[in-house]
N, C-alpha and C positions, 0 to 999 in steps of 0.2 A: 504494500500500500504506500502511496506517495504522501508525503507530509506537505505538499504544495498548498498554498493558500488558494481559495477558489478564484480570486482575481488573477493570480499567476497562472492558473490552469487555463482560464479563458484566453489569456495572452498567448500561451504556448499553443493552444489549439488554433487560434487565429494565425499565428506565425507559420505553423506547419502547413495550414491550408493555403495561405498566401504564397508560400514558397513553392508548393507543389502545383498549384493550379492558376496562379496569376488571375484571380477572379475579377470580374467587372462588378460584382455585387457579392458581399459576404456579411452575414449576420450570424453571430454565435451567441446563444443564450444559455445561461445556467438555470436549469429548471429543477435543480435539486430540492428547493424548498417545497415543490409540489409533491415530493416523494418522501417527506420526513416520516420516519417510522417504518418505511418500506424495508424489507429484509435486505435488499441489494444496497441500500443506502448506509447500512450499519458499518460497512467496512471502510467508509470514508471516501469512496469513489463517488463521482457525481453523475447526474443526469443532465444531458445537454441536448440542444437542438441547433442544427446548422441549416442555413439557407444560403446556397452558393450557386452562382452563375459563372460558368467558365467555358471558353471555347474548347477546352480539353474534354468536355462531355459530349461534344457534337458527334452524332452517329453511334453513341454507346447506349447499351441497354441500362435500365435502372439498376439491375444487379451489378453490372460492370462499374457503374458510377459509384455505387455504395462500396464496392470492394476497393476502388482506388482511393476513396476517402479514408477507409479503415487503414489501408497501406500507408497513406500519407501521415496518419496519426501514430502509426507504429506502436511502440511499447506503451504509449499513453492509453491504448485500448485495454491494457491489462493492469496498469498501475494507477490510472487517474479517472478513467471513464467507465461507469457501470452501464449506462444506457446512452444511446445516441440516436436521435431522430434526424434523418437527413432528407433535405429537399434539394436535390442537385439537378441543374438543368443547363442547357446550352443557351447562349444569347438568342433571343427571338422566340424561345419556347414559352408557352404560358405556364404559369406556376401553380 
C-alpha cells in the first residue's frame, strides 16, 4: 500500500496520463469519499474517475483504450488505485 497523500496521487495519475497520451482534455477525480467504509477502501487505495480525450485512442476499441490507461498507470494500479472509472475517447467522438 502506498502512503501517498490523495492530492499527490491525483498529480501522479495526471502526470502519467499526460505523458502517455498527450490528451486534449483530461479530468481526474478522486471519488474515494463516495466509497468510505467500502471493503476495497480499507487498504488505503483510492477510487478515481478519469475522462480523457486523446488522438492515441483513435480507431481503438474500448477494451484497448482501458488497457492502455491501466498500462500507463503501471504499478499505481496495485499500490494506489483500488477502482478506476475510465471514459476514454478520441477527438471528435461524443462522450
